[in-house]
Backbone bond lengths (Angstrom), bond angles and torsions (degrees), N, CA, C in turn:
res aa  C-N    CA-C-N  psi(-1)  N-CA   C-N-CA  omega(-1)  CA-C   N-CA-C  phi
1 X - - - 1.443 - - 1.521 108.71 -
2 X 1.323 116.41 166.00 1.461 119.96 178.48 1.517 109.73 -155.26
3 X 1.334 114.64 160.13 1.461 122.42 172.58 1.519 107.19 -132.07
4 X 1.317 116.33 153.06 1.465 121.48 179.17 1.522 109.67 -89.59
5 X 1.335 115.21 137.53 1.455 120.72 177.71 1.524 109.00 -148.81
6 X 1.324 115.71 140.74 1.459 120.19 174.02 1.527 109.65 -79.90
7 X 1.315 116.02 125.47 1.461 122.79 176.62 1.526 107.42 -127.98
8 X 1.317 116.63 117.55 1.464 121.65 -176.53 1.527 111.43 55.36
9 X 1.336 116.13 37.63 1.457 121.02 176.38 1.515 114.65 79.72
10 X 1.326 117.69 5.39 1.465 121.55 -179.30 1.527 108.80 -119.46
11 X 1.327 116.76 130.58 1.457 120.66 178.84 1.526 109.79 -72.15
12 X 1.320 116.11 127.06 1.453 121.41 178.44 1.519 109.97 -123.58
13 X 1.328 115.48 147.33 1.460 121.37 170.27 1.519 107.29 -91.28
14 X 1.314 116.29 111.19 1.456 120.55 -176.15 1.527 109.78 -99.43
15 X 1.291 114.53 127.02 1.462 122.89 -167.97 1.528 111.93 -91.83
16 X 1.321 115.29 146.50 1.460 121.76 169.92 1.517 108.97 -150.17
17 X 1.312 115.44 144.96 1.462 122.52 177.71 1.520 108.55 -96.30
18 X 1.331 116.59 138.77 1.462 121.91 173.61 1.521 108.18 -118.95
19 X 1.326 116.59 123.68 1.464 121.86 177.42 1.520 108.86 -115.51
20 X 1.315 116.32 129.91 1.468 121.29 -178.15 1.517 110.06 -133.00
21 X 1.348 117.44 162.39 1.458 119.11 173.92 1.530 110.98 -57.74
22 X 1.328 116.41 148.88 1.458 119.64 -178.43 1.523 112.14 -60.41
23 X 1.321 116.09 -37.66 1.462 120.81 179.27 1.520 108.17 -118.33
24 X 1.310 116.87 122.18 1.458 121.98 176.72 1.527 109.16 -93.10
25 X 1.317 116.23 124.57 1.454 120.56 -179.06 1.524 110.18 -71.90
26 X 1.339 116.77 137.52 1.466 118.73 178.14 1.523 110.82 -64.80
27 X 1.308 115.14 145.49 1.467 122.76 176.38 1.529 113.13 66.03
28 X 1.331 116.78 17.13 1.460 120.00 175.66 1.521 108.92 -113.32
29 X 1.340 115.78 138.58 1.456 120.74 175.44 1.522 108.20 -109.93
30 X 1.314 116.23 129.76 1.456 122.25 -170.09 1.527 111.66 -97.07
31 X 1.347 117.27 132.37 1.460 119.63 174.69 1.527 109.99 -66.16
32 X 1.323 116.02 159.19 1.460 122.17 -173.77 1.521 109.89 -121.13
33 X 1.324 115.43 129.90 1.459 122.02 176.02 1.524 109.04 -113.09
34 X 1.339 116.70 117.47 1.460 121.84 171.15 1.528 108.53 -88.07
35 X 1.327 116.52 135.05 1.461 121.88 178.73 1.528 108.23 -123.49
36 X 1.328 116.68 121.45 1.460 122.28 -175.85 1.529 110.22 -109.07
37 X 1.320 115.00 123.77 1.459 121.77 -177.05 1.528 111.69 -71.28
38 X 1.323 115.47 164.37 1.450 121.12 174.44 1.517 111.93 -81.11
39 X 1.326 116.13 171.72 1.462 121.43 -179.72 1.526 109.90 -60.26
40 X 1.341 115.89 129.80 1.450 121.46 -178.29 1.513 114.29 91.50
41 X 1.323 117.08 -5.32 1.458 120.80 -177.05 1.514 112.97 -103.42
42 X 1.325 115.24 -172.04 1.455 123.18 174.27 1.519 108.60 -138.65
43 X 1.310 115.96 165.52 1.452 119.67 178.99 1.514 112.90 -60.18
44 X 1.326 117.18 -33.92 1.460 120.45 -177.05 1.532 112.13 -64.50
45 X 1.328 117.53 -19.76 1.467 120.93 179.08 1.524 112.30 -63.19
46 X 1.332 117.85 -20.55 1.463 121.73 -172.56 1.522 113.60 -109.99
47 X 1.317 116.71 -0.26 1.462 119.64 -176.71 1.526 110.86 -61.43
48 X 1.330 117.66 -44.85 1.464 120.31 -178.30 1.522 112.25 -64.33
49 X 1.335 117.35 -32.85 1.466 120.51 -178.16 1.522 111.57 -62.14
50 X 1.328 116.91 -34.18 1.464 120.12 -174.58 1.528 113.81 -111.75
51 X 1.340 118.12 -0.72 1.466 120.12 -170.78 1.521 113.21 -60.62
52 X 1.336 117.97 -42.94 1.462 118.39 -178.03 1.524 111.27 -68.29
53 X 1.335 117.01 -28.06 1.462 120.86 -179.02 1.531 111.64 -76.40
54 X 1.325 116.89 -25.85 1.467 119.51 175.31 1.523 108.98 -57.79
55 X 1.321 116.74 -42.57 1.469 121.08 178.42 1.519 111.82 -77.62
56 X 1.339 117.30 -51.95 1.463 119.94 -170.80 1.520 113.16 -71.99
57 X 1.340 116.81 -35.28 1.461 120.24 -177.22 1.522 112.45 -94.46
58 X 1.332 117.18 -10.32 1.457 119.57 178.84 1.506 113.01 67.67
59 X 1.331 116.11 60.29 1.458 119.75 178.18 1.515 109.60 -137.10
60 X 1.310 115.25 166.29 1.458 122.48 173.81 1.518 107.36 -110.75
61 X 1.330 116.45 128.24 1.460 121.68 -178.75 1.521 109.81 -107.02
62 X 1.316 115.72 138.15 1.465 122.92 -179.45 1.519 107.68 -120.93
63 X 1.341 115.53 126.42 1.461 121.40 -177.08 1.527 109.01 -120.57
64 X 1.335 118.39 93.75 1.467 120.71 -179.77 1.539 111.02 -80.20
65 X 1.321 115.11 158.61 1.458 122.28 173.04 1.524 110.01 -107.20
66 X 1.316 116.71 131.14 1.460 120.76 174.24 1.516 111.06 -79.60
67 X 1.320 116.55 152.21 1.465 121.31 173.64 1.529 108.21 -65.87
68 X 1.353 115.41 135.72 1.470 120.72 -177.26 1.525 110.99 55.29
69 X 1.339 116.40 31.64 1.468 123.20 176.28 1.524 113.21 59.15
70 X 1.340 116.68 30.72 1.460 119.56 179.45 1.519 109.94 -148.08
71 X 1.333 114.37 165.61 1.460 122.07 175.76 1.513 107.78 -109.50
72 X 1.318 116.51 136.96 1.458 122.16 -171.40 1.528 110.90 -80.48
73 X 1.328 114.96 96.32 1.465 121.25 176.97 1.524 111.23 -110.63
74 X 1.317 116.24 8.08 1.465 120.57 -177.96 1.509 109.47 139.10
75 X 1.325 118.10 -107.76 1.468 120.36 -177.49 1.525 112.69 -80.98
76 X 1.335 115.91 60.94 1.456 121.33 178.95 1.524 109.21 -109.15
77 X 1.328 115.87 175.63 1.468 120.19 177.91 1.525 111.77 -74.38
78 X 1.321 117.08 -16.33 1.458 121.72 -176.04 1.520 111.98 -104.02
79 X 1.339 115.80 141.98 1.470 122.00 172.32 1.525 111.52 -106.69
80 X 1.308 117.64 10.89 1.462 121.56 -174.97 1.522 111.72 -69.16
81 X 1.327 115.60 150.49 1.460 121.77 170.58 1.523 106.48 -85.67
82 X 1.331 116.18 91.92 1.458 120.05 -173.36 1.516 113.20 -76.09
83 X 1.329 118.14 -24.17 1.469 119.92 173.69 1.528 109.06 -65.36
84 X 1.314 116.44 -43.33 1.461 119.53 176.02 1.523 110.78 -61.45
85 X 1.327 116.95 -41.30 1.464 121.33 178.42 1.528 110.89 -56.14
86 X 1.317 117.37 -46.41 1.464 120.34 179.32 1.523 110.84 -63.32
87 X 1.319 117.05 -40.42 1.461 119.84 177.54 1.532 111.04 -62.06
88 X 1.321 117.01 -38.07 1.467 120.72 177.47 1.524 110.56 -64.08
89 X 1.331 116.69 -39.86 1.465 119.61 177.55 1.523 110.49 -63.99
90 X 1.325 116.75 -44.97 1.469 120.34 -179.50 1.526 110.26 -60.67
91 X 1.319 117.36 -42.01 1.466 120.26 176.93 1.522 111.26 -60.59
92 X 1.318 116.19 -38.08 1.468 120.21 178.00 1.526 111.03 -66.43
93 X 1.325 116.99 -41.94 1.459 120.98 -178.43 1.522 112.47 -70.95
94 X 1.329 116.83 -26.53 1.466 121.06 -175.18 1.525 112.66 -63.56
95 X 1.325 117.01 -18.30 1.464 119.01 -179.91 1.528 112.53 -75.80
96 X 1.326 117.10 -11.78 1.465 120.75 -178.71 1.522 109.32 -97.22
97 X 1.310 116.83 114.80 1.462 121.21 -173.25 1.527 112.57 -66.67
98 X 1.322 117.63 -19.04 1.463 120.58 -179.71 1.527 112.53 -74.26
99 X 1.334 116.31 -16.86 1.462 120.40 -174.27 1.522 110.88 -98.83
100 X 1.322 115.21 137.58 1.462 121.16 -177.81 1.529 109.25 -101.76
101 X 1.316 116.55 90.82 1.469 120.24 -179.14 1.528 112.22 -74.93
102 X 1.332 117.20 -1.25 1.461 119.49 173.32 1.529 111.39 -90.66
103 X 1.330 116.64 -3.82 1.478 120.76 178.19 1.528 108.13 -133.65
104 X 1.336 114.43 88.39 1.453 120.67 -176.14 1.524 110.36 -129.76
105 X 1.320 114.98 151.41 1.457 122.55 -179.36 1.530 108.77 -132.69
106 X 1.322 115.91 149.51 1.466 121.59 179.46 1.520 108.86 -125.86
107 X 1.321 115.63 123.96 1.463 121.73 177.45 1.523 108.94 -127.37
108 X 1.323 117.05 142.64 1.446 120.42 175.64 1.513 111.84 -150.12
109 X 1.318 114.40 163.99 1.459 121.59 176.86 1.519 109.34 -117.56
110 X 1.330 117.21 131.89 1.457 123.50 176.45 1.530 110.39 57.15
111 X 1.320 118.95 -119.32 1.465 121.79 176.86 1.528 110.83 -53.92
112 X 1.329 117.25 -35.09 1.461 121.18 176.88 1.514 112.86 -69.11
113 X 1.339 116.76 -31.73 1.467 119.80 174.54 1.518 110.37 -67.55
114 X 1.338 115.68 -36.95 1.461 119.02 174.07 1.509 111.28 -60.58
115 X 1.333 116.09 -36.31 1.458 120.33 177.22 1.535 110.61 -65.74
116 X 1.324 116.92 -40.22 1.470 119.97 177.30 1.526 110.85 -62.94
117 X 1.333 117.16 -43.41 1.469 120.54 175.39 1.534 110.46 -57.63
118 X 1.330 116.52 -45.81 1.466 120.82 -177.77 1.526 111.03 -61.35
119 X 1.325 116.93 -41.10 1.465 120.55 179.07 1.530 111.09 -65.69
120 X 1.326 116.75 -36.05 1.459 119.74 176.55 1.514 112.36 -66.39
121 X 1.328 116.06 -31.91 1.462 120.93 -179.34 1.527 111.12 -78.73
122 X 1.345 117.30 -43.92 1.462 121.46 -167.31 1.526 115.21 -100.53
123 X 1.333 118.23 -7.00 1.463 119.58 179.99 1.524 110.02 -134.12
124 X 1.314 115.18 167.99 1.466 120.57 172.38 1.527 109.95 -116.53
125 X 1.321 116.25 30.97 1.461 121.39 -173.69 1.522 113.39 -80.23
126 X 1.334 118.04 -27.64 1.462 120.40 -164.42 1.523 112.61 -113.62
127 X 1.343 114.92 136.14 1.459 121.24 174.49 1.521 111.20 -72.61
128 X 1.322 115.90 -28.19 1.448 120.27 179.61 1.513 110.86 -154.71
129 X 1.326 115.42 148.90 1.455 121.19 173.95 1.523 108.19 -127.12
130 X 1.318 115.68 152.62 1.451 119.61 179.33 1.508 110.47 -153.48
131 X 1.322 115.90 153.13 1.444 118.26 179.74 1.504 112.29 -160.28
132 X 1.322 114.51 153.90 1.448 121.42 174.24 1.525 109.26 -112.47
133 X 1.300 115.41 144.56 1.461 128.55 173.42 1.529 114.92 54.40
134 X 1.327 117.65 35.20 1.464 121.74 167.80 1.529 109.60 -152.93
135 X 1.321 115.47 132.81 1.464 122.36 173.67 1.521 108.75 -101.69
136 X 1.321 115.92 177.78 1.461 120.66 173.98 1.521 111.21 -61.86
137 X 1.328 115.58 150.19 1.453 121.34 171.90 1.528 109.72 -83.86
138 X 1.316 116.18 145.07 1.461 120.17 178.33 1.532 111.51 -59.40
139 X 1.329 117.39 -30.98 1.462 120.62 -176.21 1.521 112.93 -84.10
140 X 1.322 117.95 -6.54 1.463 119.68 -172.84 1.516 109.65 -144.23
141 X 1.343 115.80 95.11 1.453 121.32 -176.31 1.530 109.79 -122.27
142 X 1.338 117.74 151.89 1.464 119.66 175.67 1.517 110.64 -70.54
143 X 1.310 115.19 142.19 1.463 120.19 178.08 1.522 109.81 -95.87
144 X 1.316 116.20 158.72 1.455 120.39 173.56 1.521 108.72 -57.70
145 X 1.309 116.14 136.71 1.457 119.66 -177.70 1.513 113.05 95.79
146 X 1.352 117.00 -6.61 1.461 119.76 171.45 1.523 108.39 -56.29
147 X 1.354 116.66 141.37 1.466 119.12 179.89 1.531 110.16 -52.33
148 X 1.309 116.10 134.82 1.450 120.60 -178.32 1.525 110.69 -65.03
149 X 1.297 115.66 119.60 1.457 122.87 175.88 1.519 107.92 -133.72
150 X 1.324 116.30 136.52 1.449 118.47 172.83 1.518 109.91 -63.63
151 X 1.322 116.36 145.04 1.463 121.13 -178.44 1.526 109.70 -130.29
152 X 1.324 115.41 125.77 1.465 122.69 173.77 1.525 107.86 -116.98
153 X 1.316 116.02 125.93 1.461 121.31 -178.05 1.518 108.45 -129.02
154 X 1.339 117.42 127.86 1.455 122.47 -177.77 1.525 107.95 -128.40
155 X 1.334 115.99 119.21 1.462 121.15 -173.55 1.525 110.66 -131.82
156 X 1.317 115.80 148.24 1.451 121.03 172.65 1.515 110.95 -87.28
157 X 1.320 117.20 136.72 1.465 120.25 -173.98 1.522 113.10 -75.02
158 X 1.351 118.61 -15.15 1.465 120.30 179.28 1.533 110.44 -119.83
159 X 1.316 115.58 31.64 1.463 121.24 178.56 1.535 109.36 -69.47
160 X 1.330 117.41 122.98 1.462 120.99 178.01 1.522 112.19 -93.98
161 X 1.335 117.46 -10.12 1.468 122.40 -179.65 1.526 110.59 -88.56
162 X 1.328 115.77 -45.48 1.467 122.93 173.39 1.532 106.19 -123.73
163 X 1.338 118.18 95.08 1.468 120.85 -171.18 1.533 112.29 -60.28
164 X 1.336 115.21 133.15 1.463 120.20 -178.96 1.523 111.35 -60.04
165 X 1.309 116.33 -35.13 1.465 120.13 -178.89 1.524 112.46 -88.67
166 X 1.317 117.11 1.60 1.455 121.23 177.47 1.515 112.73 92.56
167 X 1.340 114.72 169.15 1.452 120.96 179.35 1.511 111.45 119.91
168 X 1.309 116.03 -171.00 1.460 121.50 -176.22 1.525 109.58 -76.69
169 X 1.334 114.61 128.35 1.452 120.33 179.75 1.513 111.20 -129.04
170 X 1.311 115.84 -138.60 1.458 122.37 -173.88 1.532 111.64 -56.60
171 X 1.338 116.31 136.63 1.463 124.28 176.98 1.534 112.89 58.89
172 X 1.328 116.54 18.37 1.455 119.82 178.84 1.511 114.93 80.31
173 X 1.333 117.25 7.56 1.471 119.43 175.71 1.530 109.50 -63.39
174 X 1.333 115.91 140.81 1.458 121.70 175.96 1.528 108.50 -102.18
175 X 1.332 115.79 104.76 1.458 121.35 -173.87 1.527 111.54 -92.61
176 X 1.321 115.53 145.76 1.453 120.21 166.65 1.517 108.92 -68.23
177 X 1.323 116.84 156.37 1.452 119.39 168.79 1.522 109.99 -59.96
178 X 1.309 116.90 147.60 1.466 120.74 -175.17 1.526 112.12 -57.89
179 X 1.317 116.73 -46.25 1.464 119.57 -177.37 1.526 110.91 -72.88
180 X 1.327 116.84 -33.63 1.465 119.95 174.74 1.526 110.95 -66.50
181 X 1.315 117.03 -34.19 1.465 121.59 177.02 1.524 110.82 -61.76
182 X 1.330 115.95 -46.72 1.467 119.66 177.96 1.524 111.14 -62.51
183 X 1.327 116.43 -41.23 1.467 120.63 179.72 1.529 110.57 -63.83
184 X 1.328 117.25 -36.74 1.465 121.31 178.13 1.520 110.72 -65.00
185 X 1.324 116.51 -42.21 1.469 119.05 176.11 1.535 110.93 -64.10
186 X 1.327 116.64 -37.70 1.464 119.53 178.84 1.520 110.99 -63.27
187 X 1.328 116.88 -41.08 1.472 120.24 178.08 1.520 110.39 -64.67
188 X 1.324 117.30 -41.43 1.467 120.58 179.89 1.522 111.42 -64.40
189 X 1.339 116.50 -30.18 1.455 121.54 179.65 1.527 112.89 -92.52
190 X 1.332 116.68 8.47 1.474 122.03 177.49 1.523 112.08 55.78
191 X 1.322 117.00 39.81 1.459 120.04 176.77 1.527 109.32 -68.06
192 X 1.331 116.13 147.17 1.461 118.62 -169.13 1.519 113.97 -104.23
193 X 1.342 117.96 10.44 1.459 117.49 174.76 1.517 110.38 -127.12
194 X 1.312 115.90 170.20 1.461 121.27 -175.48 1.521 112.31 -86.24
195 X 1.304 116.70 3.14 1.454 120.78 -178.27 1.510 111.27 97.46
196 X 1.309 116.14 125.21 1.461 121.44 178.69 1.527 108.17 -93.32
197 X 1.321 116.94 114.57 1.472 121.69 -176.36 1.517 110.30 -103.45
198 X 1.320 116.04 124.97 1.457 121.57 178.98 1.524 109.24 -137.65
199 X 1.325 115.03 167.91 1.453 121.38 172.12 1.525 107.61 -108.45
200 X 1.317 117.36 128.15 1.455 121.00 -177.27 1.520 110.91 -75.30
201 X 1.338 115.45 169.21 1.464 120.22 177.16 1.524 111.31 -60.27
202 X 1.323 116.31 -26.18 1.448 120.72 178.12 1.518 113.53 -85.43
203 X 1.337 117.14 2.84 1.450 121.38 177.53 1.515 114.60 84.34
204 X 1.333 117.40 15.58 1.460 121.19 -177.92 1.523 111.71 -98.87
205 X 1.318 116.24 162.00 1.468 123.38 178.71 1.526 108.50 -82.60
206 X 1.324 116.52 132.03 1.466 121.63 176.44 1.523 108.57 -131.06
207 X 1.328 116.51 121.09 1.468 121.64 178.55 1.521 107.49 -125.09
208 X 1.319 116.75 123.34 1.469 121.31 -178.05 1.518 110.48 -124.13
209 X 1.320 115.32 132.51 1.457 123.49 174.02 1.527 108.08 -109.16
210 X 1.326 115.51 127.52 1.462 120.83 -179.17 1.524 109.45 -124.84
211 X 1.357 115.59 -174.99 1.454 119.83 -178.66 1.508 112.08 65.02
212 X 1.323 116.88 31.58 1.455 121.52 -175.51 1.529 110.87 -89.52
213 X 1.317 116.16 159.60 1.466 121.00 177.82 1.516 109.61 -56.40
214 X 1.335 114.61 140.19 1.460 119.66 178.03 1.510 114.39 75.26
215 X 1.334 117.53 4.95 1.454 120.68 178.83 1.518 114.88 77.22
216 X 1.330 117.44 12.60 1.461 120.23 179.94 1.525 109.68 -83.63
217 X 1.328 116.49 179.05 1.458 121.58 174.87 1.520 109.03 -141.35
218 X 1.318 114.96 162.70 1.462 122.11 174.82 1.519 106.68 -120.60
219 X 1.327 116.59 124.82 1.460 121.41 -173.23 1.526 109.78 -129.50
220 X 1.312 115.57 127.16 1.464 121.85 -178.95 1.523 110.19 -121.70
221 X 1.331 115.23 135.07 1.456 121.71 171.30 1.524 109.12 -119.33
222 X 1.307 116.84 130.14 1.455 122.75 168.47 1.519 107.68 -105.89
223 X 1.324 116.28 110.33 1.464 120.65 -175.79 1.527 108.08 -86.34
224 X 1.317 114.93 108.28 1.461 122.08 -171.11 1.534 109.71 -66.93
225 X 1.341 114.70 126.17 1.459 120.70 178.04 1.517 114.51 86.14
226 X 1.336 117.66 -4.95 1.468 120.32 179.80 1.524 109.74 -87.22
227 X 1.333 115.70 146.28 1.452 121.80 176.13 1.514 110.79 -101.46
228 X 1.330 116.34 -137.69 1.470 120.96 -177.35 1.534 109.93 -86.74
229 X 1.303 113.28 66.57 1.462 122.60 -178.05 1.513 107.59 167.51
230 X 1.317 116.78 124.79 1.462 121.06 -175.58 1.531 109.05 -102.30
231 X 1.340 118.28 123.79 1.462 120.08 178.89 1.522 112.21 -57.36
232 X 1.313 116.02 137.55 1.469 120.54 -175.86 1.504 114.65 -64.63
233 X 1.347 117.64 -20.24 1.462 120.17 -175.42 1.520 113.53 -92.03
234 X 1.344 118.43 0.36 1.468 119.18 -174.00 1.525 111.70 -64.84
235 X 1.329 115.30 145.69 1.473 123.79 172.14 1.534 112.89 48.94
236 X 1.327 115.19 44.05 1.458 119.64 178.31 1.514 114.34 84.99
237 X 1.321 117.53 2.49 1.474 121.24 179.51 1.518 110.95 119.16
238 X 1.336 115.79 121.67 1.458 120.56 -175.05 1.524 112.82 -60.00
239 X 1.323 117.08 -47.67 1.465 119.90 -176.95 1.518 111.07 -64.89
240 X 1.343 117.08 -41.39 1.468 120.16 177.05 1.523 110.78 -62.46
241 X 1.323 116.81 -39.59 1.464 121.00 179.16 1.528 110.67 -59.95
242 X 1.319 115.79 -44.69 1.468 121.33 -179.90 1.518 110.77 -62.84
243 X 1.331 116.58 -52.51 1.463 119.91 -174.11 1.522 111.84 -70.13
244 X 1.321 117.66 -36.88 1.470 119.40 178.54 1.529 110.33 -62.65
245 X 1.323 116.55 -37.99 1.463 119.67 176.94 1.524 110.62 -63.73
246 X 1.321 117.27 -48.59 1.461 120.74 -178.10 1.533 111.57 -61.91
247 X 1.321 116.39 -46.10 1.470 119.29 -174.49 1.519 112.78 -70.73
248 X 1.329 117.35 -18.53 1.461 120.25 177.64 1.525 112.28 -82.04
249 X 1.329 117.56 -10.72 1.462 120.74 -179.39 1.528 110.63 -72.02
250 X 1.328 117.08 149.18 1.469 119.61 179.60 1.534 111.28 -68.74
251 X 1.329 114.51 154.93 1.466 120.08 176.87 1.525 110.68 -68.01
């Protein structure tokens, strides 16, 4: 599928893949998962990762393509207004009665995780956002009063591209520290605790903020020894971890 958008004064047809269960149950409305690729990738790169869950979990997955294979977070190859692009996709999907545009989630990896953060900051479209190997940017943080959205953040503790402790990383972006990023989201969501920090059975860092506005939570994992890429088998399975977090969020 595609939608038209002006980019640098030129109308472009911007592509996105929609994957749905083979059989749609009557009188059921399906939640929607947006998946944002990393820099240099395409939406099709992630179809296999979530394909079995489209059937088993009963969801519709949307895989958009960024202009020049990137999402515009500042010093990227693209000048596109990608928040507008997502809104155009949502408007397109809203015409299908089987889809529940009131229950949507955004997940991304690396540059795509930055896109998920941006959507959580600038829109009220998503019940939850999640990302791997990217924290918030110092220049772009959620403000108090941002619509309550659950936030899942998964970072490698030895990432040299997006430093776990924060600082200048890929393309000159200035990243918040990973744990400070989670704490910032917790403050924006009015969470009422200081964060419960534990070590998982797999030896990883787990910090959870609860008591947040709207009944959501903010959950951070620091994957010890991981770099700019999270192993698929961590914590019982990366994809299961993502979807279990999203599906536990309130409607």
